[in-house]
N, C-alpha and C positions, 0 to 999 in steps of 0.2 A: 525139561527143566535147566535153565542156564548153569553152567559151573562155575562161572566168573571168567573164563577164557574167551567166550564168544561160541564154544559148540555147545551141542545139544547133548544131553546126558544119553548114553545108549544110541548115539547116531552111529556108530560101530557096528552094532548087532545085527548080524546078517541073517541069522534066524526067521522063522516065519512068523513068529509074534514080533521081532524087531522090524520086519520089513513092514508086518500091519501098522505097528505103532508110527513108524518115521511115516507112512503114506497119512496117517491121520494128522500128524504135528505139521503135514506141508498141507494138508486142507485137500487132499487128493480124494474126494468122497467116492469118484468112479471107480478108484482101483480097489477099493476096500472089499467088495464081493467076492474078487478073485482071488485077493489075499487072505480071506476066510476059509474058502473051500476045501484047502488042504489040513486047515487043524483040526486035532483031534478035542477030545472034550479037556484034557487035563491042559493043553496049549490055550485053549478058548477062556478057562478058568485063569490061567496067569496072567493072558491079555486082558480079562476085563480088571484083574486088580491094577494094572498099569492104567487104562484108559478111566479109571474112577481116579486116580492121582492125578491125572493129566486136566481132567476136568474141574480138579478142585485149583490146578493151578490156572486155565484159563478162567474159572468163575473170581478168583483173587485178581485178574488183571496181569497177569506175567506172560501174555503173550498177544499183547496190544501193540509191540513196536513193529514196525516194519524189518524184515519183511515176511509177517505174519497178519494174518488176516482173521480176526475172530472168529467173524462168521463164518467161514469156510472150514475152519477148525471144527466149531461147534456142528457143524453139518455133517462132517466125517464122523466125529464123535457118536454121533445119532447113529449113523449106519453100521460102525462098527459092533457099538454096543447092542444094537438090535441082533446081530450076529454071536453075541457070547454069553448074552444072559440065559440063565440055564431053565427058568422056570415060567409061566405066563404072569404072573404078578410081578415078577423083578422084570419082565419085559416091558409091561405096561406102565410100570415105575419109571422105566427109563425112556421110553418113547414118550410120555405123557409130561416128562419134564420141563418146567418152564424155562431153564437156563439155557438149553440145547434148542436148536433151530434147526430146521432143515430147508435149503434154499428148494424152491420150485420145480428147477431143473433137476434135482438131487430126490424127490419123493419116491421114484419107481423104485431106487437102488435099495432103501430099508426090507421093501419087501424080499428083493432078490439075496439079500445079506441074511434072512431069517432061515431061508433053503425049506428042505423039503421036512418040515415039521410033522407028528402026527396031526389029522385031521381034529381030534379033539382040542389039542395046544393051541392049533390055531385058531379054531372056534372060541375056547377061553380067551385068549387074549384079544379077537376081536370084540367079543361081548364086554371087559373090561374098558377098551379103550372108547367103544361106543358111548360107555356110561358118563363120560367126562366131556359134556358138553365142545368146551373150545378145542379140546384136542381133537374129538370128531368131527367137526367142521372142518378143520385144518388138515385132517389125514384121510381122507375118503380114499382115494386110490388106495392107499394099505389096507383101510380096513376091508373095501370090496376086494382086494385080492384075498385077503385073507378067508372071506367068507366064501368065495368062489374055490380056495383050494380045500375046504373044510369042507364044503356041501350041506352046512347045515342053515339055518333058518336066517335070513336076515336081521341083526339087529334093530328093531325100528324104535331109536332114541330121538330125540329131536337134535342132537349134534349130530348124529348119522344124517337124518333126512335134510338138515340144512345144506349140508356138505354135499349131498346128492344133488340138489336142484342146484347149486353151485357148478356143479360138474357135468349138470345135464343142460344147462341154459345157451343156446345158441340158434342158427336160425334153422335148423335140422331137429328142433325140440319136439313136434308131433312124430316125429320117426325115432328118433332116440328113446321116446317114452315108450310107443309101441312096441319095439325091439327088446325093450330091458323087462326081464320076466317079474322083478322084483317092483315093478311101478304099480300094480293094484295095494300092495301092502304101504308100501312107502307115501301113497299119496292118501290113504285113508289115516295114517297117522298126522300127515302133514295137516289135512283138513280140521283136526282135531287139536292140532296144537295150540294151547294158551295165547304165544304170540307164532305166527308163522311166520316162515324162511321169508327174507325180504324180497327176493325172486319173485316169490308169488303173488308179493301185495305190488308190484309194479303197474302202474298203469299202461294200456296199449303203447302209446308212446310212437315213436318213427319205426318201431321194430314190430311191427304187429305177429311176424313169427315165433316171437320169443316172450310173448305173451301166454303165460300159463292158464289162468281162466280158458281162455279160447283155446287151448290146447286141451284140456283137460274135456271141454264139451264136446271136442272133436273125436277125444276115445269114448264118452259116453255114448255117443252117436254110433259109433261102431261097434259098441258092446265091449270093448278091451274094459272099461269101468262100468262096473254095475248101477244104474241109474237109481235107483232106489237107495242104494246104501250112500250114494254120492249126496242124495238129498238129506236122507236122514243126517248126516254127518252134518252137513252144514247147516240144519234147522238147528241141530242140539246144540251145536256150536254158538249160535246166536242166541239160542236160550240161556246157555252159560253166561254169556254179556261180556264184562269187560270194556277198554277202551275203545273209540269206535276204530282208532288205526290197526286192531286187533279182529275187529270184525267185517273189515271192508271186503277180505278174499271170501269168506262163506257167503255175505250177502251179494258178493258180483255174480258168484257161481250158481245162487238160485234164481236171479234174474236172465243170467245167460241161459238157463235151461228150461225156464219158462212153463213152471208147473201146470197141469191141465187141473180142471176145478175137482176132480177125484184124488188129485195127488193133495191139492190145497185141505181138501175137507178130512184126510186121514189126518191131517196134523194140526186140528183146529186146537187143540190143548196147549200145542205148543207155539203159536202163533199170538194166543190170550196172553201168555209168559211173559213174550218178546214185547209184543204192545205195551204191557206194565212197566216193565223193567229194564229194557235196553235202552240203548243213547238214543237220542231223537231222530237220528235219520232212518235207522233203523225199524225203532218203534211205528214211526208213521208208515214205511213198508209193511208191516205185520198190519195194522191199521188198516192199510187199502184193501188188502187180503181180505181181511174179516167182512169189512164194506161190501167187497164185492160177493161172499158167499152169503151174507146177511140179506143181501138184495135178493138173491136167489132164495131164500129162504131156507137154507143149509146150515148156520147157526142156530144149536138149540138156544134156547131162552137163558138157560142155566148160567151156560157157557158167555151168552152175549151180558150177562149181569157182572160175571165176575170180571171178564174185559172192561165193563164199566166203571166197576169200581176201583180197579187198576188204572185206566188211562186217566179217569178224571183225579186221582191223586196227583199225577205230573203237575209240573209246573209251565207247559210249552201252550200256550193259549190256542196255538193251531190244532194239538190235537185234543184238548180239551174240547174245545168247539166244534170238530169234526164227528166226535164219540156224543155230543148231546144233540148233533142233527141227526146221526145214524138212529139213536135210541127214538126221537121223535118220529122217525119214517116206518120203523118197526111198529113202536106202539100206534100209529096211526093205521096200520095195516092188522096188528093183532091186538086189538084194545084190550085181551084180557090178559095180555104179560105185564100189565100195568102192578099188578101186585109186586111181581118179583124183578122190576124193572127201575120202579120209582125209588125204593130204597137206596138201590146204588147210585142214583143221579143225586141223592142227598150230598155227595162225599163232595160235591162243586159247591155245596153252602159254603165251607170252608176255604174257598180259593181267595185268595188275595186280591185277584179281579172281581171289581162290584158286578161288571159287567156280566162276567162268568154266572154270579151269583142269580143275578137278576134272569137271564136264560134258564138255569135250571130250575128255578123258583115258578118264572112261569111253564115250565114244561111240566112239573109237579101238579101246579094249578090246573092245568089245562086236561090231565088225566085221574086228578084225583077222585072224582066221582066214582071210578071203577076198580075202589080198591074198597076191603074192610075196614072195619073198626081198628081194628090192632094194626094192620098196617098205616092205618091213618094216624095212631098216636104213635107210630115208631116216626113217622113223619115229621110231625108235630115238634116232636123231641129233638129231632136233627135239627130243623130250622132255628134251634138254640147259636147253631154256627152262623149264622149270616149277620153281617154285619150290621149297625145301628140304622142304616141306610135302608135297607129293606125290612126292617123289623115291622113297620105298620102294614106293609103288604102281607107280611107275615101271620099278623095278628088277625086281619080280617079274613085272611083264607082259612086258618084253623081256628079261630074264635076261641071257644073254650078248652080247647086239646091241645094250646098251648099254653104252657105254665109258663107264670109270670115268676121270674127271676127274684129275689128280695132285694130291695133295694138297699145294697150295701154299696160303702164309699169303695171309691177306685183304691187300689193298693198298687202299687209300682213293684214290680218283682226285679230283683237285681242278684246278680250273684255272690256265693257270700264272699266276704273280705278274705282273699287268700293270706293263708298261713304260713308263715316263715319256716321251711323244712331244715333239719340239719343236713348237712356233708356227713354221709357217712364217712366212719374210719376206713385207712387205705385198708389193701389186704392184708392179712396176717401173716402170710407165706408166699413165697416164690412162685410157687405153682400156681396159686391162686391169682398172682399179681402176671404171669405170663398168658393165663387163661385169658384176664382181661386185655391185655393187649392185642390177643387174638382176636377174641370176639367181640369186644366194643367197638360199636360205631362212633368213636370218641370225636369225630368232628362234627357231629351232629347234638353230640350231649354234652355240654360244657362241664359240668360237676363230676360228669364219669370221667373227662379228660383230665379235671384237675384232682382229685383224688388218685387215678392210676399216676399220673406224674410224681404225685407227694410220696403213691407207695413205692414207683422204682427209684427215687434218690433216697428214701430210708433204706431199703432192701440195698440198695447198691453198697450204701454206706456201713452197713454191717457185715457184708459181706458180695466183695466186687466179684469174687471168682465164681460164688454160686449162681449169681444174676447173669453175667456171662456165658456161663456154660447152659443155662435155662435157654439165653434168648437165640443162640446159635441152633441150638435144636427145635425150637419154635419157629427160626426163621432160617431155613437152611439155605435160600439163596436170593436172600436182601439185595436190595439194588445197591446200597451204599457199598456193598463188597467190590462193585466191580471198578469205580473210579473212586476213590475216598478223596482224592486231591481235589477234585470239585463238588464235593457234596454240596447240594441244597435242598432244601426240603420246602413243603408250602406251611402255610401258617399255624394250621391247624395241626400238624405232624407232628410226632413224637418219634418217629426215626432217626432222628438229630442225636436226642439223649440215649437211644439204644446205640447207636454208631459210637457216642462217647465210652459207655460203657465197656465195648469191645476195642476200644485204643484206636480207634480206625480213622479220626479226625485228623487233618492238618492243625496244629496248635497256630501256625501263623493267622489261618482262614479263620480258627475259631476266634481267635483274640479281636481280628478286625471286626467279623458279623457282630458281636456282642457287644461292643463299642461303638458301633457305627450310628450317627445321626441322621438326621433327614433335613431336605433343602428347605427351604422357605414358599417352593411352589409345590410339595409335594399335595395328592390328593388325600383327604381325609380318611378314606376307608384304607388307605396304603399304612396310614399313619395308625390307626387301629391295631392293624395285623403287625405292625412292627414293632409295637409294645411286647405282644406273644412271640414274636421272633428272636427280640433280645434277651425274653426269659429262656427260651429252650437254648439258645445259643450259650447261654450265661450256666444252665443246668449242664448241659453237653461238656462244657469243660472243667464244672466242679465236681459232675457226679460221681462217687465211691471215692470222695475223697473227704478230709476230716474238716473241710471248709464249708461242706454243705453237707449237715445231718440228714435236715429236712427241709422244708420251704415255709418260709414263712407267709406266702401271700395264698397259701391254700384256704378258700372260701371257708366260712362258718355255716352260712345259710345258702340256699339253693339259688339266691339271686346273686350269686358273687360277692356278697358282702363279709366282712369280717368284724366279729363281737371285739368292740376295744380291749375288755379284759383277758380276752384269749388273746390278740396279741400281745399283750404285756406278758403274758404268762409263758407265749415262745421266745420272747426275747429273753427272758429271766433263765430259760432253758440255753440259750445261747452264751450267756454270760457265764452261767454254773461250768461251762463247757470250754471256756475259753475262746469263743468263735464269733468274730465278726462277721456280722449280715453281709450278703451278697449284694452289691448295691442295686440291681434291675431288680431281682427279689423282691427287696425292702420295699423300694420304690412303688413296687406296684400293691405291697402291702397296705402303705400310705393311702393310695387312692382308693383302696378297699375296704378300710377302716369305716364305721357310722360314727360320723364325728357327731351326728346330731342326739344319737343315740341317750336316752338317761344315765347311763353308766360311763359317759366319755368322762366328766368333771373326774370321778373317782379314780378312772383308768389314768388318765394325766398326771394326778400324783404318783399313783404307784409304778408309773414310766419313769418321771423324774426320781425316784427314789431306788433305782436300779444302780443310779450312779455309772452308765456308759451312755457312750456318745450318741447309740441308738437310742435309748431310753428319753434323753433329752430331746432328740428331736421328735418322737415320738408324741413328747407330752407337747412342746411346741404346736405341733401339726394337729393335734385333738384341741387346744386352745385358741389356734388363731381364728381371725374374724374370718366370715367365708367372702371369697373373692367377687370381684364382681362379674356378673354371670354372663355368658354369650349374649352378642346380639345379631338378630338375622335381618338382612332388609333384601330387597331386590333394584336392582340399576332399572333406571326407567330405560326408555327405547332411544331417546337422544342422548344419553348421558356416555354411551360409550361410540364413539366417531370412527374407531377404527373396525370395526366386526360388526356383521348383522346377525341378531339373535331373535331370532324366531321363538324361540323357545323360553317359557319362565326361568326352567332351570338354567338355561345358560346366562342369566340375569342373577342368579342367587350368591348372594355374598354373605357369606359367614363368618364373624369376628369372634374367636373364642377368646378375647381379652388379654388383659395381662395379669398375669401371676408370678412377681419375682422370685418367690420361694422357688417354685418347680422349675424355673428357668436358669435359678443359678443353681440348684444343690440338686436337681435330678439325674440321671443319666441321658447321654445324648437320646435315646430313642423316646423320652418323655417329655423332652422340653417342648416340641410343639403346642404341649397342652398351655405352656406356660405363655405362649404370645407370639410364637415365632415365627409360626404361618401367617403370609400376606393374606390380608384380608381383599381378596377378588374372586370373582367367579371363576370357577375349574370346571371343566368337562373331561370327563375321567374316561380313558380308552382302555382302563385296564379290565381283565377276566375277573370278576369279583367274585371271590369264594370265603368259605370259613365266616360266613355272617354271624353264625351262633356263636362265636367267640368274641365280638366285639362289646356288647351289652356287659358282661363281667370285667370289661377294663376299669368301668366308671359305674358301678352298682351305687355309689354313694353320691352320685350327682347327674341327676336326672337330666336336667336343662343341658348339661353339657353334651352328655351324651347324645342326647336329641340331637343338638347341632352338628353335631358328627354326622350323624346317620341322615340328615336331611338331604344331600346333595343325592344320595343313592334312591332315596323315596321319591324324590323329585323326577329324577331322569325315570325310575319305574314305572311313576303314573302318567307323565307326558309321552315315553318313548317306547311303552309297553313291554319294559323288562318284567321279570320274574325274581320274585324269591326276597325283594328289600325288606318286607316285613318282617322277616325271622326274629329279628330283637325286639318287635314293638311289644311282645307279651311281658319280655324282660323290664323294657323300659317303663311299662305301667307298676311292675312291681318293686321299681327301685327307690331310693330314697332320695330326696330332695325337693324343689320347688318344680312346680308346673307355668312355664312361662309359654311365650309365644313358639318358641323352639318346638316344646313339646307336643303344643296344638296343630302348627302346620307339619309335624310328623304324622299325627292322628290323621288329618284331614288328606293329606296325599296318600295314607295307607287306605283309607275309605275309598279314595279314586281309582285304585290299582286296576288293572285289566286283569289281574290273576284274581278267579274267585276266592282260592285259598289264600291269598294276600291280603284280600279285604276282609274276610273270615278273622285272620289273626287281627286286623285294624278294629274291627267290632269287639273283639273279646278286651282289646286295651281299651277301648271306650269304656265298657261295661265294668270292667276292674274299675277304674278311676273312678267312676261314679258310684261303685260300692263302696270305695274308699272315702266317698266325700270330697275328692280331689278333684272332680272333672268341673272344667269350665265351661260350661254349654254353651252359653252367652259368645264367649273367645273363641270357642270352635264354628260355632254358627257363621261369625263374621268373617272368620278365615275362608270358611269353604265357600261363601257370597262371593268372594272376589277373586278365590281361585277357578270357581266355576265360570265367570266372567272373563276371566283370561281364557278360558279354554282348557286349562291345565287338566281339572277335574272333570271327566262328561257325565251327565245327570243321568245317565242309565244306571251307569256303574255306582253312583252314590245312590241311586232309588234301590238298589238291588242291598247295596250294605245298610241302609236304615230300614229297609222292609226286615234283614235277618235280625237287625237289632233289637226292632219294635216286637217281632215274634217272640224274642225270649219272655215277652212280660213289659219292658222296659219303654211302653208306649210316651209316658210323661216324658221321659229323657230324651228319646228322640224327637218328641216334639220342641222340645227346648233349645235344641239344638238347630231344627228347621225353623220353629220361629224366630230365631236370631238372622236366620240364613235370607230366607224370601224375601223381606222388603228390598233389600241390594238387587235383586234379580225379576222381580215382579214389574218395576217399572221402565225393565231394558226398554229402547227404543225400537230394537228389533227382540220378536220372540225367540227365547233360548230354546233351542230344539231339544227335546227328552224332558223340559221341565215338568211338564203335565204328569210323568211318571213320580217324580220328587213329591208333585202336590196330592197325589192319590195317596201316598205313602202317608203324607201329613195330615189329609182327611182322617185316614183311619186311626191314626193316633188320637187325633183329637176326638172323635165317634168313642173310643174305647176309654179314654183316659178322662172325658167329659172337661176337657179344659175351653176355656171361654176366653174372650178377648179380642185385640183386634190386630191384622197385620199390614200395614201401608202397602196398598197399591193393590191390596186384594179385591176393595169392591169395583174399582173400576174394569179389572181384569173380568172378575164374573159377570159383568154387566153387558159382556160384548154378545154377538150373535155368533152363531155357527155351532156344530158339532163336534169340534177338536176335543181332544182329551184335555187341553190344556184350558180350555173354557168349562168344559164339567167340571173337570175335578175343580178347578176353582170355586163355582157355584158351588159344589159340594162341600169346600172346604169352610166357604163364607157359611152355608147353612148351619153347619157342626161348631163353629164358634157362637154363632148366634144361640145355640140352643146349649151351649155348654154351662158348667156352672162355674160359678163365682168366684171359689176359694181358690187360695194359690195351689200350685203343684207341688211346692216342698211341702205342704200338709199331708198329702195323702203318699207320699215317698218311703217305701218299707225297705229296708236293707236285710239281704238275705233271701233265702226261699224257704 
């Protein structure tokens, strides 16, 4: 440590410990093992104390100026500590620390520094390090050296195996595997891993010698690896399932080993389970195996029936049709198996594809004479799953055995109206608070973030020293301690406030950040995130002082909204304590307060009676008339002569409207909401994160929030981005009107590439429907032109509509599609994929009993051909002709 004269403390110490510390400070890791060798236990204990002090200095950034190189000092610290720590537990803690790092060229030095420890000591340390994945992956040479020295068994952990694969992969892979005695054990572990090491999953590429599956096949052929064990491990891993990326290795291994008929037959139960539950590609391979075995008569009827039930439950048409074909071939050869196989075939009666239903019904009809009365009744009961299209054929087939359902009016099933949930109070103790900071995924849980932030502010106000001590213990090596002069944090982070508690932030930087505004050309997602940034910087500046006893903006409800009377009560506490509200915190509170709440009038009176500037400001805000909402439009292709805009999202113009009060009175981070942004198209090139935190910024103005979300949602649908619909559930539960911005947000969400994104959009649509706030006709109109423009793909929309309808909301989905279809059916060129949408529409009409006419449908249905578009048009037209005449609204039932 410097003593103010430019000299290093202890530089003149010529003892063994002094020379060791001098080498560490100079970053000379290569000299450390030799300097450690003559030191006895007492000297090493003294050296360790000084090394810990030096480590603290390095961690605080006191050795980052020339001539010192922090990475070299950390590397030397790593090696020196390895030779001085007395126990395996202490050694594992030192060698596994995140703040220490070892350069690649210095990795053998740690093993040399440890020296000749007892075998038990070395084995204990190896086991501890191997159990920490990140450490084991990067420290394989050290762990392997400890294992070799100790003579104990290899620690087969995920981290150790991953490090092993990185260490061995080169053009001599087969030779190195053949010569490594630990290969059988570690290969077995690798094949069973939930996420195989990346090196094992690489394709053969330009260096086939480094292709692990090929190398393992060679070792199996040579007898180095047991063939039966490898096959068992691979098949078992496929049976356990998971994402396809994690199953490519075992699938490729099985394919390379090419099991013979006997090896396949021994694993029939596994193939049955894989065919039912694995990802499509893996399930297809298992199905091919079982088809081959069944063709040879090697699959028992019971196993085939189990397989059939599982496969027919899947949604992939290729697998379903192949399974029906297989059952047909088996029944043609073994008619006596009908009693066991046909009940499994009825699983296809509930398939969303009417063509699949028809195939299954024909298969049952062909072999129905070969079953007894009990099975016949079971099949007839299952026929109730068939759609209305095949109802008549089922009645003709089963006759009296088909129970007639009571003629009940159709009831629409919608989810219950979401009830507002109170945000729990903040942690009552510092220990509970710190546990939340360590354990909570605050970036993904906005209300958990809000209550934890409020708890941190409250406890720091009561006892800043206690909170600071607890934070230091919980975060022993936080990133902010290394360069506090340039500290930054993500929009969803809370580390800035923690650094404020510890007094580590530059006051000038904090003052700049908390008062920073936005330019007129900022993208909307940055603007939304900037609100939270400003809140965090303000909290970081004031935390632990009398100026911030607690947060005014902490939500009352899970949507992010604040009850007006609750906010009045908070301002009353501020008045009684003689505290003026922090500007950013108060501004966010105003945006969150429910101005349309029944209690808003009473709250305005009580706020005015407080006699404070903040009270009068709240009263005026609650009594202010709603500002003009945002407008959304799209430039025509000929409007912009300077840029070629091929995507619709490039032509999206969002005008947030003018709000003079916000623009004049709110802090800079909020003024964009008052009309400070230019209403021009914006293409954002930023990495978007923290989406979950956007919705709570504007929980009381749904249309404004939707307008802010639109650019990200449009980009997600057209450019195949993912995750943009995360705020849609909160948008549906927010307060305020539903206008074009909300409808466009929903429409884009239904057309997103990612299935999870579409599912969130479906949930939002159903929530709005259950609340009676869904403009189905308006949503259908927006969808029609988005599909026509190519922004929303029909197949994605069909999937989303099918998912929504399957919940029981057939009437709601039909109301949307009925408004959408007229704008698409008359297109000069048929829209690719529209047949899938018509299939969903036909199903909705058949099940809801809707009637009426759709412009353009007659002409399409009268066309020739057997394309899905024409077939489904005819089906929809027939269903509408048979539909009931009563309005859909009379059949809607809210709640389950």
